[in-house]
C-alpha positions as a printed Julia matrix, in Angstrom:
831×3 Matrix{Float64}:
  -0.4     4.76   -3.88
  -3.42    2.53   -4.81
  -3.67    0.05   -7.61
  -7.33   -1.21   -7.6
  -7.74   -4.98   -7.77
  -4.01   -5.65   -7.73
  -3.89   -7.34   -4.33
  -6.84   -9.59   -5.11
  -5.2   -10.66   -8.42
  -1.87  -11.32   -6.69
  -3.08  -13.54   -3.96
  -5.27  -15.5    -6.32
  -2.35  -16.08   -8.68
   0.21  -16.71   -5.86
  -1.91  -17.94   -2.83
   0.83  -19.05   -0.6
   2.44  -15.7    -0.13
  -0.19  -15.13    2.61
   0.36  -16.25    6.13
  -2.1   -15.71    9.07
  -0.63  -13.38   11.74
  -0.99  -14.38   15.39
  -1.89  -11.71   17.82
  -1.24  -12.88   21.38
  -3.8   -12.08   24.06
  -3.48  -12.75   27.79
  -6.75  -11.76   29.49
  -6.19   -9.36   32.33
  -2.41   -9.06   31.72
  -0.12   -7.09   29.39
   1.61   -9.21   26.73
   5.35   -9.52   27.22
   6.47   -8.44   23.75
  10.12   -9.11   24.71
   9.36  -12.81   24.63
   9.58  -15.05   21.53
   7.32  -13.95   18.77
   4.35  -16.31   18.34
   4.69  -15.66   14.6
   7.96  -17.42   14.82
   9.94  -14.82   12.82
  11.93  -12.36   14.9
  11.66   -9.1    13.0
  14.46   -6.49   13.28
  12.94   -3.41   11.76
   9.22   -2.82   11.32
   7.97    0.23    9.43
   4.52    1.73    9.89
   2.8     3.58    6.96
   0.82    5.73    9.38
  -1.92    6.8     6.98
  -3.12    3.26    7.15
  -3.54    3.79   10.86
  -4.73    7.41   11.1
  -7.61    7.18    8.66
  -9.44    4.22   10.24
  -8.98    5.79   13.67
 -10.45    9.07   12.43
 -13.18    7.56   10.35
 -13.93    3.89   11.27
 -15.18    1.81    8.37
 -16.92   -0.64   10.65
 -20.42    0.81   11.21
 -20.63   -0.92   14.57
 -17.82    1.38   15.97
 -18.83    4.73   17.27
 -16.89    7.49   15.4
 -14.58    9.71   17.53
 -16.01   12.97   18.76
 -12.75   14.67   19.68
  -9.15   14.73   18.69
  -8.23   13.01   21.9
 -10.43   10.04   20.86
  -8.41    9.82   17.65
  -5.03    9.98   19.46
  -6.22    7.24   21.84
  -7.17    4.91   19.0
  -3.93    5.63   17.19
  -1.97    4.61   20.31
  -3.98    1.46   20.67
  -3.47    0.62   17.01
   0.34    0.99   17.26
   0.41   -1.09   20.45
  -1.44   -3.84   18.56
   1.0    -3.81   15.68
   3.94   -3.71   18.01
   2.51   -6.73   19.73
   2.34   -8.67   16.44
   5.75   -7.68   14.98
   7.89   -7.19   18.13
  10.81   -5.18   16.77
  14.28   -6.03   18.02
  16.33   -3.08   16.66
  14.32   -0.17   15.14
  10.8     1.17   14.6
  10.08    3.62   11.83
   6.84    5.55   11.66
   6.09    7.62    8.59
   3.16   10.0     7.97
   2.44   11.35    4.49
   4.1    14.68    3.95
   3.88   16.92    0.86
   3.47   14.7    -2.18
   4.95   15.21   -5.66
   2.82   17.18   -8.11
   2.05   13.95  -10.02
   0.31   12.63   -6.82
  -1.33   15.98   -5.99
  -3.45   15.9    -9.23
  -5.0    12.59   -8.04
  -5.59   13.98   -4.57
  -7.14   17.17   -6.07
  -9.43   15.2    -8.4
 -10.68   12.96   -5.57
 -11.46   15.83   -3.16
 -13.23   17.93   -5.77
 -15.36   15.09   -6.89
 -16.32   14.35   -3.31
 -17.31   17.99   -2.84
 -19.39   18.06   -6.03
 -21.24   14.89   -5.0
 -22.15   16.26   -1.63
 -25.81   15.71   -2.4
 -25.44   11.93   -2.31
 -22.52   11.85    0.16
 -23.08   12.05    3.87
 -22.24   15.58    5.1
 -20.74   14.3     8.36
 -18.48   11.87    6.57
 -17.18   14.62    4.3
 -16.6    17.01    7.32
 -14.6    14.34    9.11
 -12.41   13.73    6.03
 -11.71   17.54    5.78
 -10.76   17.7     9.43
  -8.58   14.73    8.99
  -6.46   16.72    6.48
  -6.04   19.67    8.79
  -2.44   20.64    9.19
  -3.29   21.56   12.76
  -4.35   18.03   13.42
  -1.15   16.63   11.91
   0.89   19.1    13.94
  -0.83   17.99   17.14
  -0.46   14.36   16.19
   3.27   14.69   15.82
   3.51   16.11   19.36
   1.3    13.32   20.68
   3.47   10.72   19.05
   6.53   12.18   20.65
   4.99   11.88   24.1
   3.68    8.38   23.4
   7.09    7.19   22.26
   8.88    8.66   25.19
   6.43    7.07   27.52
   6.8     3.68   25.95
  10.58    3.87   25.86
  10.72    4.81   29.5
   8.13    2.46   30.86
   7.93   -0.61   28.57
  10.9    -3.02   28.65
  10.13   -4.08   25.03
  10.75   -0.56   23.77
  13.92    0.17   25.81
  16.26   -1.74   23.45
  15.14   -0.23   20.19
  15.62    3.0    18.32
  12.49    4.86   16.98
  12.34    7.19   13.99
   9.24    9.36   13.26
   8.9    11.05    9.88
   5.91   13.44   10.34
   3.78   15.53    7.9
   6.32   18.24    7.74
   8.91   15.93    6.15
   8.19   15.94    2.39
   7.17   12.76    0.65
   4.59    9.99    0.81
   4.95    7.81    3.88
   5.75    4.57    2.11
   8.32    6.29   -0.15
  10.01    7.85    2.87
  10.25    4.35    4.32
  11.84    3.02    1.04
  14.34    5.83    1.07
  15.37    4.88    4.61
  15.77    1.21    3.61
  17.85    2.07    0.54
  19.98    4.35    2.81
  20.5     1.48    5.22
  21.75   -0.77    2.42
  24.55    1.63    1.64
  25.91    1.96    5.21
  29.11    0.21    6.19
  28.44   -2.91    8.2
  24.78   -3.17    7.14
  23.42   -6.69    7.89
  21.98   -7.94    4.66
  19.88  -10.55    6.63
  18.03   -7.84    8.49
  14.37   -8.84    8.79
  12.06   -6.07    7.59
   8.31   -5.84    8.17
   6.18   -3.04    6.59
   2.62   -2.36    7.71
   0.17   -0.81    5.26
  -2.77   -1.64    3.01
  -1.77   -0.02   -0.18
  -1.02   -2.6    -2.88
   1.98   -0.71   -4.17
   3.77   -1.58   -1.0
   4.29   -5.05   -2.43
   5.94   -3.62   -5.46
   8.06   -1.26   -3.49
   9.2    -4.17   -1.22
  10.18   -6.15   -4.31
  12.17   -3.1    -5.59
  14.37   -3.12   -2.53
  15.63   -6.61   -3.42
  15.66   -7.35    0.3
  15.1   -11.06    0.66
  13.86  -11.04    4.33
  10.93   -8.69    3.85
   7.25   -9.14    5.08
   4.26   -6.98    4.7
   1.7    -6.87    7.53
  -1.78   -5.92    6.62
  -5.4    -6.53    7.6
  -6.78   -9.63    5.96
  -9.39   -7.82    3.81
 -10.38  -11.01    1.93
 -11.04  -12.89    5.18
 -12.93   -9.93    6.44
 -15.4   -10.07    3.55
 -16.55  -13.51    4.7
 -16.9   -12.75    8.44
 -19.63  -11.2    10.5
 -18.35   -7.99   12.04
 -20.6    -8.25   15.11
 -20.9   -10.83   17.81
 -24.09  -11.43   19.76
 -24.31  -10.82   23.49
 -24.53  -14.63   24.18
 -21.15  -15.22   22.82
 -19.35  -12.2    24.04
 -16.36  -12.59   26.25
 -15.7   -10.43   29.38
 -13.35   -8.29   27.36
 -15.95   -7.78   24.62
 -18.61   -7.14   27.3
 -16.49   -4.13   28.37
 -16.08   -3.02   24.83
 -19.82   -2.83   24.21
 -20.81   -1.52   27.61
 -22.72    1.73   27.88
 -19.71    3.52   29.28
 -17.42    2.44   26.32
 -19.94    3.91   23.81
 -18.39    7.28   24.61
 -15.3     6.06   22.8
 -15.15    2.74   21.0
 -11.71    1.73   19.68
 -11.11    0.75   16.04
 -12.7    -2.66   15.31
 -10.32   -5.51   15.75
  -9.46   -7.24   12.43
  -7.52  -10.34   11.57
  -4.03   -9.59   10.21
  -1.82  -11.41    7.8
   1.76  -11.38    6.61
   2.67  -11.28    2.96
   6.14  -12.8     2.64
   8.12  -11.15   -0.18
  10.62  -14.05   -0.44
   7.77  -16.4    -1.27
   6.62  -14.02   -3.97
  10.19  -13.94   -5.37
  10.07  -17.72   -5.64
   6.75  -17.61   -7.44
   8.05  -15.0    -9.84
  11.2   -17.0   -10.57
   9.09  -19.98  -11.61
   6.15  -18.14  -13.2
   8.49  -15.89  -15.32
  10.69  -18.65  -16.72
  11.67  -17.74  -20.29
  11.46  -20.77  -22.63
  13.81  -19.33  -25.29
  16.52  -17.11  -23.71
  19.0   -15.67  -26.24
  22.5   -17.09  -25.93
  23.98  -13.76  -25.08
  21.64  -13.28  -22.12
  21.77  -14.99  -18.75
  18.57  -15.49  -16.77
  18.71  -13.0   -13.83
  15.96  -13.14  -11.38
  16.68   -9.63  -10.13
  16.2    -8.11  -13.49
  13.13  -10.25  -14.08
  11.67   -8.74  -10.9
  12.58   -5.15  -11.96
  10.8    -5.84  -15.37
   7.85   -7.34  -13.47
   7.53   -4.09  -11.36
   7.87   -1.94  -14.53
   5.09   -3.82  -16.36
   2.7    -3.26  -13.61
   2.87    0.5   -14.25
   0.81    0.05  -17.36
  -2.35   -0.84  -15.48
  -2.49    2.64  -13.86
  -1.58    4.15  -10.52
  -1.88    7.38   -8.69
   0.4     9.17  -11.15
  -0.7     7.8   -14.6
  -4.12    6.82  -15.88
  -4.33    3.17  -17.08
  -4.51    2.46  -20.74
  -8.09    1.88  -22.03
  -7.51   -1.86  -22.82
  -5.63   -2.71  -19.66
  -7.79   -3.42  -16.6
  -6.68   -5.79  -13.91
 -10.09   -7.33  -13.42
  -9.93   -8.1   -17.16
  -6.71  -10.04  -16.84
  -4.46   -7.18  -17.93
  -1.48   -8.3   -15.82
  -1.76  -11.88  -17.01
  -1.63  -10.49  -20.59
   1.4    -8.34  -19.92
   3.33  -11.19  -18.34
   2.38  -13.65  -21.03
   3.48  -11.31  -23.84
   6.76  -10.68  -22.04
   7.51  -14.42  -21.59
   6.5   -15.42  -25.06
   8.3   -12.63  -26.81
  11.45  -12.11  -24.67
  13.69  -13.09  -27.47
  11.89  -11.01  -30.08
  11.91   -7.98  -27.82
  15.67   -8.28  -27.31
  15.89   -8.99  -23.57
  15.28   -7.15  -20.33
  13.21   -3.89  -20.34
  15.09   -2.08  -17.59
  18.59   -2.2   -16.07
  18.32   -0.59  -12.64
  21.99   -1.04  -12.02
  22.47    1.95  -14.26
  19.94    4.1   -12.57
  22.34    6.99  -12.34
  23.18    6.88  -16.02
  22.5    10.42  -17.2
  21.78    9.09  -20.71
  18.93    6.94  -19.5
  20.7     3.59  -19.74
  18.45    2.24  -17.0
  15.66    1.65  -19.53
  15.72    0.02  -22.95
  13.16    2.17  -24.79
  13.27    0.22  -28.04
  12.45   -2.96  -26.18
   9.69   -1.3   -24.27
   8.2    -0.03  -27.49
   8.22   -3.49  -29.07
   6.7    -4.94  -25.92
   3.8    -2.52  -25.54
   2.95   -2.59  -29.2
   2.7    -6.36  -28.98
   0.32   -5.89  -26.0
  -1.61   -3.44  -28.09
  -2.18   -6.11  -30.81
  -4.8    -7.66  -28.43
  -6.87   -4.49  -27.97
  -9.48   -5.35  -30.58
 -10.14   -8.73  -28.97
 -10.3    -7.25  -25.48
 -12.84   -4.55  -26.54
 -15.09   -7.06  -28.27
 -15.06   -9.37  -25.23
 -15.92   -6.42  -23.04
 -18.88   -5.53  -25.31
 -20.01   -9.15  -25.34
 -20.05   -9.31  -21.52
 -21.81   -6.01  -21.22
 -24.61   -7.23  -23.55
 -24.88  -10.38  -21.55
 -25.15   -8.47  -18.27
 -27.87   -6.23  -19.81
 -29.89   -9.29  -20.81
 -29.6   -10.79  -17.4
 -30.63   -7.57  -15.7
 -33.67   -7.32  -17.96
 -34.66  -10.88  -17.07
 -34.24  -10.22  -13.38
 -35.78   -6.76  -13.16
 -39.3    -8.1   -12.45
 -38.13  -10.36   -9.69
 -36.52   -7.67   -7.63
 -38.25   -6.61   -4.55
 -38.76   -2.97   -3.83
 -37.2    -3.02   -0.36
 -35.45    0.33   -0.48
 -38.09    1.85    1.8
 -37.59   -0.66    4.51
 -37.42    1.08    7.9
 -35.6    -0.01   10.98
 -36.83    0.92   14.44
 -33.65    2.57   15.63
 -34.95    5.12   18.18
 -32.53    4.86   21.07
 -33.73    5.14   24.61
 -33.17    8.53   26.24
 -30.76    7.21   28.79
 -28.5     4.5    27.31
 -26.71    4.01   30.56
 -29.87    2.25   31.98
 -30.16   -0.22   29.11
 -28.85   -3.8    29.14
 -25.96   -4.93   27.09
 -28.45   -6.78   24.82
 -30.21   -3.48   24.14
 -26.99   -1.74   23.27
 -26.03   -4.69   20.99
 -29.41   -4.27   19.21
 -28.82   -0.57   18.71
 -25.4    -1.06   17.25
 -26.61   -3.92   14.99
 -29.57   -2.0    13.76
 -27.44    1.14   13.12
 -24.98   -0.93   11.17
 -27.77   -2.63    9.11
 -29.35    0.73    8.28
 -26.07    2.29    7.17
 -25.3    -0.78    5.03
 -28.57   -0.64    3.46
 -28.14    3.09    2.72
 -24.76    2.38    1.1
 -26.23   -0.42   -0.95
 -28.91    1.92   -2.24
 -26.27    4.56   -3.14
 -24.19    1.89   -4.9
 -27.23    0.82   -6.99
 -27.97    4.38   -7.89
 -24.5     4.9    -9.1
 -24.49    1.73  -11.19
 -25.38    3.13  -14.6
 -25.67   -0.37  -16.09
 -28.19   -1.54  -13.56
 -30.41    1.53  -13.76
 -30.15    1.76  -17.59
 -28.46    5.11  -17.79
 -25.08    4.05  -18.99
 -23.61    6.28  -21.72
 -20.95    5.21  -24.22
 -20.12    7.63  -27.07
 -16.64    6.22  -27.82
 -17.96    2.6   -28.15
 -14.61    0.87  -27.97
 -14.7    -2.15  -30.2
 -17.08   -0.78  -32.83
 -15.64    0.45  -36.18
 -13.95    3.89  -35.8
 -13.37    3.65  -32.07
  -9.98    5.12  -32.15
 -10.95    8.23  -34.0
 -13.89    8.78  -31.71
 -11.63    8.41  -28.72
  -9.27   11.18  -29.82
 -12.13   13.42  -30.98
 -14.11   13.09  -27.66
 -11.26   12.91  -25.17
  -8.59   15.1   -26.82
 -10.7    17.28  -29.15
  -8.7    16.12  -32.24
 -10.91   16.34  -35.35
  -8.78   15.53  -38.36
  -6.29   12.69  -39.02
  -3.5    15.27  -38.88
  -4.73   16.56  -35.53
  -5.05   13.0   -34.17
  -1.39   12.18  -35.14
  -0.09   15.4   -33.61
  -2.0    14.67  -30.42
  -0.92   11.02  -30.39
   2.79   11.96  -30.54
   2.4    14.44  -27.75
   0.5    12.04  -25.46
   3.09    9.27  -26.17
   5.85   11.67  -25.2
   4.16   12.68  -21.89
   3.06    9.14  -21.07
   6.55    7.79  -21.65
   7.96   10.51  -19.43
   5.49    9.29  -16.85
   6.69    5.7   -17.07
  10.21    6.74  -16.54
   9.12    9.11  -13.76
   7.35    6.34  -11.87
  10.29    3.96  -12.4
  12.75    6.34  -10.89
  10.35    7.13   -8.02
  10.1     3.42   -7.16
  13.86    2.74   -7.25
  15.59    6.02   -6.18
  13.15    8.51   -4.7
  11.36   11.48   -6.22
  12.99   12.38   -9.56
  11.47   15.91  -10.06
   8.94   17.07   -7.52
   7.14   19.25  -10.08
   6.48   16.76  -12.96
   2.95   15.63  -13.74
   1.1    14.01  -16.59
  -0.83   16.84  -18.25
  -3.76   14.82  -19.59
  -6.82   13.17  -18.17
  -6.62   10.08  -20.45
  -3.97    7.55  -21.45
  -3.02    6.58  -25.03
  -3.91    3.16  -26.51
  -1.19    0.52  -26.15
  -1.3     0.15  -29.95
  -0.57    3.89  -30.31
   2.86    3.86  -28.44
   4.88    3.93  -31.62
   7.65    6.43  -31.19
   8.15    5.63  -27.55
  11.87    4.74  -28.23
  12.55    8.27  -29.55
  11.57    9.91  -26.19
  14.34   11.78  -24.5
  13.81   12.91  -20.9
  15.98   15.03  -18.59
  14.28   15.62  -15.27
  15.08   18.62  -13.11
  14.89   17.8    -9.41
  13.08   20.89   -8.26
  11.7    21.54   -4.73
   8.56   20.15   -2.96
   5.74   22.46   -2.12
   5.24   23.73    1.42
   2.45   22.09    3.39
  -0.04   25.02    2.9
   0.85   25.18   -0.78
  -0.13   21.57   -1.17
  -3.42   22.08    0.58
  -4.06   25.06   -1.71
  -3.45   22.68   -4.72
  -5.8    19.95   -3.7
  -8.64   21.37   -1.44
 -11.95   22.5    -2.93
 -13.47   25.8    -1.78
 -15.92   24.08    0.68
 -12.8    22.72    2.57
 -11.28   26.21    2.95
 -11.62   25.98    6.74
  -8.63   23.61    6.67
  -6.42   26.53    5.6
  -5.25   29.57    7.46
  -7.72   32.41    7.0
  -5.42   34.35    4.66
  -4.91   31.34    2.39
  -8.65   30.44    2.49
  -9.6    33.66    0.75
  -7.46   32.7    -2.22
  -9.82   29.81   -3.04
 -13.16   31.38   -1.99
 -12.89   35.18   -2.85
 -14.25   35.83   -6.34
 -11.6    38.58   -6.74
  -8.74   36.22   -6.1
  -6.03   36.11   -8.74
  -6.14   32.26   -8.72
  -9.92   31.63   -8.18
  -9.91   29.92  -11.59
  -7.98   27.03   -9.98
 -11.07   26.23   -7.86
 -14.2    26.0   -10.07
 -17.45   25.03   -8.34
 -18.85   23.59  -11.64
 -16.68   21.25  -13.78
 -17.16   18.21  -15.92
 -17.0    14.65  -14.52
 -16.63   12.39  -17.59
 -18.66    9.24  -17.04
 -18.7     8.22  -20.7
 -18.23    4.44  -20.94
 -18.11    4.02  -17.07
 -20.42    1.69  -15.29
 -20.14    3.43  -11.88
 -20.28    7.11  -10.88
 -17.13    6.91   -8.81
 -15.14    5.88  -12.03
 -15.81    9.23  -13.55
 -12.78   11.35  -14.69
 -12.75   14.79  -12.89
 -11.69   17.28  -15.52
 -10.28   20.09  -13.35
  -7.87   22.75  -14.6
  -4.24   21.85  -13.78
  -2.54   24.1   -11.19
  -0.14   26.7   -12.56
   2.63   26.34  -10.02
   4.22   29.78  -10.69
   0.99   31.63  -10.28
   0.06   29.74   -7.11
   3.4    30.25   -5.43
   3.53   33.92   -6.31
   0.27   34.46   -4.33
   1.16   32.33   -1.4
   4.7    33.66   -0.97
   3.55   37.12   -0.25
   1.2    35.79    2.52
   3.84   33.74    4.34
   5.11   36.85    6.27
   1.64   37.42    7.68
   1.23   33.92    9.17
   1.08   33.45   12.96
   4.24   31.89   14.58
   2.38   28.55   15.06
   1.14   28.56   11.46
   4.71   29.31   10.26
   5.99   26.28   12.21
   3.28   24.04   10.7
   4.19   25.26    7.19
   7.93   24.55    7.64
   9.85   21.67    6.1
  11.5    19.57    8.85
  13.53   16.37    9.25
  12.83   12.98   10.77
  13.08   12.62   14.54
  15.29    9.93   16.04
  14.5     8.65   19.57
  17.31    6.94   21.42
  18.1     6.09   25.01
  20.19    8.75   26.73
  23.28    6.6    27.05
  23.41    6.03   23.29
  22.51    9.73   22.63
  25.47   10.71   24.85
  27.82    8.64   22.79
  26.45   10.45   19.68
  27.04   13.88   21.19
  30.51   12.98   22.26
  31.71   12.23   18.74
  29.44   14.55   16.75
  30.92   17.92   15.41
  28.17   20.21   14.16
  26.83   19.66   10.68
  29.02   16.66   10.05
  28.1    13.06    9.18
  28.25   10.49   12.02
  29.13    6.84   11.89
  28.88    5.13   15.23
  28.62    1.51   16.52
  24.9     1.79   15.94
  25.09    1.34   12.14
  21.59    2.64   11.6
  22.25    5.99   13.19
  24.0     8.07   10.53
  23.33   11.4     8.9
  23.31   15.06    9.51
  21.9    15.61   12.97
  21.58   18.53   15.36
  20.86   18.04   19.0
  17.8    18.62   21.16
  18.42   17.52   24.69
  15.57   17.19   27.17
  15.41   16.05   30.8
  13.87   12.78   29.69
  15.93    9.61   29.73
  15.07    9.52   25.95
  17.0    11.75   23.7
  15.38   13.31   20.56
  17.69   14.05   17.6
  16.8    15.46   14.26
  17.73   12.87   11.62
  18.34   13.49    7.94
  19.06   10.85    5.3
  21.9    11.62    3.04
  20.84   12.27   -0.54
  22.41   10.61   -3.58
  23.09    7.14   -2.28
  23.23    4.67   -5.13
  20.52    2.04   -5.47
  21.54   -1.64   -5.26
  19.03   -3.57   -7.36
  20.03   -7.08   -6.13
  20.54   -8.91   -2.8
  23.69   -8.0    -1.1
  26.61  -10.36   -0.82
  26.24  -12.72    2.11
  22.47  -12.88    2.12
  21.12  -16.18    3.44
  18.27  -17.44    1.24
  15.55  -19.61    2.93
  15.09  -23.09    1.48
  12.84  -23.13   -1.6
   9.24  -23.74   -0.72
   7.45  -23.19   -4.08
   7.74  -25.71   -6.94
   6.48  -25.83  -10.48
   3.35  -27.61   -9.24
   2.36  -24.36   -7.49
   2.35  -22.31  -10.76
  -1.08  -21.93  -12.25
  -1.46  -22.14  -16.05
  -2.45  -18.68  -17.3
  -5.55  -18.45  -19.47
  -5.95  -14.99  -21.1
  -9.16  -13.18  -20.3
 -10.1   -12.35  -23.85
  -9.78  -16.0   -24.89
 -11.97  -17.36  -22.07
 -15.56  -17.91  -22.9
 -16.77  -16.9   -19.38
 -16.48  -13.74  -17.35
 -13.19  -14.52  -15.78
 -10.7   -17.44  -15.93
 -10.81  -19.53  -12.78
  -8.11  -19.23  -10.16
  -7.76  -21.54   -7.12
 -10.41  -20.19   -4.76
  -8.72  -18.27   -1.92
 -11.6   -19.27    0.35
 -10.55  -22.96    0.17
  -6.89  -22.02    0.6
  -7.69  -19.82    3.57
  -9.61  -22.7     5.22
  -6.93  -25.32    4.82
  -4.26  -22.85    5.93
  -6.25  -21.97    9.05
  -6.86  -25.68    9.75
  -3.12  -26.38    9.54
  -2.05  -23.37   11.58
  -0.33  -24.49   14.77
  -2.46  -22.42   17.04
  -5.67  -24.0    15.64
  -4.62  -27.6    16.48
  -6.69  -29.14   19.27
  -4.4   -32.15   19.79
  -1.51  -31.97   22.19
   0.75  -33.37   19.48
   1.01  -30.34   17.17
   1.78  -30.83   13.49
   5.23  -29.51   12.49
   4.72  -26.11   10.95
   6.74  -24.53    8.18
   6.14  -20.83    8.75
   7.63  -19.94    5.43
   4.36  -20.79    3.64
   2.06  -21.54    6.52
   1.35  -25.12    5.63
   2.84  -28.47    6.5
   5.15  -30.26    4.08
   3.66  -33.28    2.46
   5.78  -36.3     2.02
   6.22  -36.76   -1.74
   4.2   -33.76   -2.63
   6.76  -31.04   -2.22
   4.48  -28.1    -2.29
   1.67  -26.45   -0.43
  -0.56  -26.71   -3.48
  -1.36  -30.2    -2.07
  -2.75  -29.09    1.27
  -6.01  -30.86    0.52
  -4.13  -34.12   -0.04
  -2.14  -33.41    3.11
  -5.34  -33.3     5.14
  -6.62  -36.46    3.45
  -3.46  -38.49    3.9
  -2.01  -36.85    7.04
   1.45  -37.91    5.96
   3.34  -35.08    7.52
   7.11  -34.96    7.39
   9.46  -33.14    9.78
  10.94  -29.83    8.39
  14.44  -30.25    7.16
  17.11  -28.91    9.57
  19.06  -27.67    6.53
  16.33  -25.01    6.04
  17.06  -23.39    9.39
  18.84  -20.19    9.83
  19.63  -17.8    12.57
  18.7   -14.33   13.55
  21.53  -12.93   11.32
  24.81  -11.2    11.82
  25.13   -8.46   14.31
  22.58   -9.98   16.59
  21.68   -7.57   19.46
  18.56   -9.0    20.98
  18.99  -11.36   24.04
  16.26  -13.27   25.86
  16.16  -14.34   29.46
  15.69  -18.15   30.18
  12.28  -17.4    31.55
  11.17  -15.57   28.42
  12.34  -18.37   26.2
  10.76  -21.1    28.27
   7.32  -19.34   28.08
   7.03  -20.21   24.42
   9.29  -23.17   23.91
   6.71  -25.69   24.58
   4.8   -24.93   21.4
   7.56  -23.81   19.06
  10.94  -25.28   20.04
  14.13  -24.19   18.41
  14.72  -27.78   17.16
  11.59  -27.59   14.97
  11.72  -24.01   14.04
  13.33  -22.92   10.84
  13.24  -19.22   11.8
  15.16  -19.32   15.18
  18.71  -20.36   14.68
  21.04  -22.59   12.62
  22.63  -22.62    9.11
  20.88  -21.47    6.09
  21.28  -22.03    2.4
  23.35  -19.29    0.8
  23.05  -18.45   -2.85
  25.26  -15.72   -4.25
  24.37  -15.76   -7.93
  25.94  -12.62   -9.29
  26.71  -13.79  -12.86
  27.21  -10.97  -15.31
  24.22  -10.3   -17.55
  24.19   -8.69  -20.94
């Protein structure tokens, strides 16, 4: 799930949650990933959201990388990508890979809208790019990918010593659910198992911003998110010249390698959730807490997550006045803190998530809260109009200065035989190709900027008198005051249902598979009166089958991604459901600056009509197509000796609890001749959510202080475009300068990996990194902050492996290796 601008807002507000990841390279040799992790933290369980891997391998974003020409090229890139991530994280217990399966209906509507808009804009989109995207979605490709992953994992577990001591689980596209949510279900499942180690170190790879909120929702303290450093990438050249190219890079850009260039190498970073928890604890301090309420960080975090839903996501449109780039999240948090007593306390109580009467959410408090947020709408709309007028004046002043360089032509004719050209010639070709594509993209962006080209249309005119009536008339076809009130109540009902649906989805899995928000637009925050009267009872329902999902989201021009029988249903004019797939539909760009922001107004799929048509075709599918359309379970890969123990104690269709605490569930056996055993693995349903750290968790020593919390200035009160944050460029520079691997002196500075800076004597926080560089008064990290690998330790190192890294990060100076740790079990009862 994507939340535009959320990550940039978060790292600007809480800059020290980011830590540069170290990727170890040994030229000409394989890296021994069983040795100490150069990132200092020894992770137990990494989880890979595979869509963040598959898409860039199928369709590289870096224009200097040659796109794949065959499926085999894609599979090769995926294997290399996984190897890279494995090298960085180095799992010690388990590796979980999750590919997106069938999504809930609420998500399908967003997928459907995106694909139909892409198809309609084919005139300005590159045909080849769209073709690749369509092929990427092929169920056939996903089926083949699952088989390739099985072979890859067996090979690694057999031949690579680093893989031999771990268990691997793969949840492929035939297992229903979005990849990241399947991962969260597995983590919640682990938490409920007897003997679960509450100090397990989790690491989740993925770029979606909602992973941060999902990680917070687990209430696991030792949780990190690994991702590409997209902010750092924006400032770096993506291409190195021939003169500075290493031997390895020379091979990469040789004429032979142009047949298949791997995905471009990017810098990685960790986002540490326990640091974010510290920030939230200080940033969300309530000045006037009612006497009958105890401050509870875990409930504050749950409210924090819930408030983020109002800025929009893949399931609900954002409210018109709440945009992250306009400080919406700062406004939500400020209103919450300043009115906590007036609201009545916490908004949600996730300890009561199984309450059939909806006790997990305090709707009266939520209504008070969002109406208070709505009281700022008029000011927000006026500020928006002021900035738009200012931008128009500036564009008018600069229009005469712009140079007409759109027709600039690059000489990109490649020689007939590339193998005879020098490396410098190949570099020039790649560089020029990239520059041309970037220029074309820039031109397309300028054409789609309605403000710049003077074609912006705004009929609602938010901020001008009568804006609310115009909104309901133009967006909901409500003419009279009576019609507006009826429509307002209906929208509030459905939007409130959506808030509850997303809340349950984040904390306990899919509530009902079939629910969706049946409108294209959200209500105003000031119109949420009556929210407290909403009563919702969700019915669980069943997920679609894979082909049914494709039928719901693919436009007719992508029909080749379906079996032939199914394809006719969205292309044949005589089809009973052809009305689901119009070739001409409205894209509402009213009030939007960019074309891509338009609202795609497609008819909503009638589930009953769709399934009645596809059900009668299932009997005519080929055997391989039937298999691709089936719902399956996760696959557990374990060494044969452990698999034998499982088989010895496993009666058919019964639950299993063995000495390997993470292997439990309904499993049936598939035995192969390989030393690796593959077992179907199914997570038990109905495990209760635990919305707080488990008893016995070891908390790291606090690293964030009040000095690290930035004073919030609301966007609509600031005279400029955007209130200033600490510039992440400066923070990134100082962090890189202080990073232990970037020290040139033999005497390394002591490094606190918890927030990737050195502690300053007398400063107490990493907000003083500039002062640290100036004074160079660096103190040794406290031994009281050290803690060990955790209970139930299973990973052992040889003395040779330990010595290979001990010179730069010895255990005596490393707070992440071993030793005691501060424990804080604050489970006071909260009203």
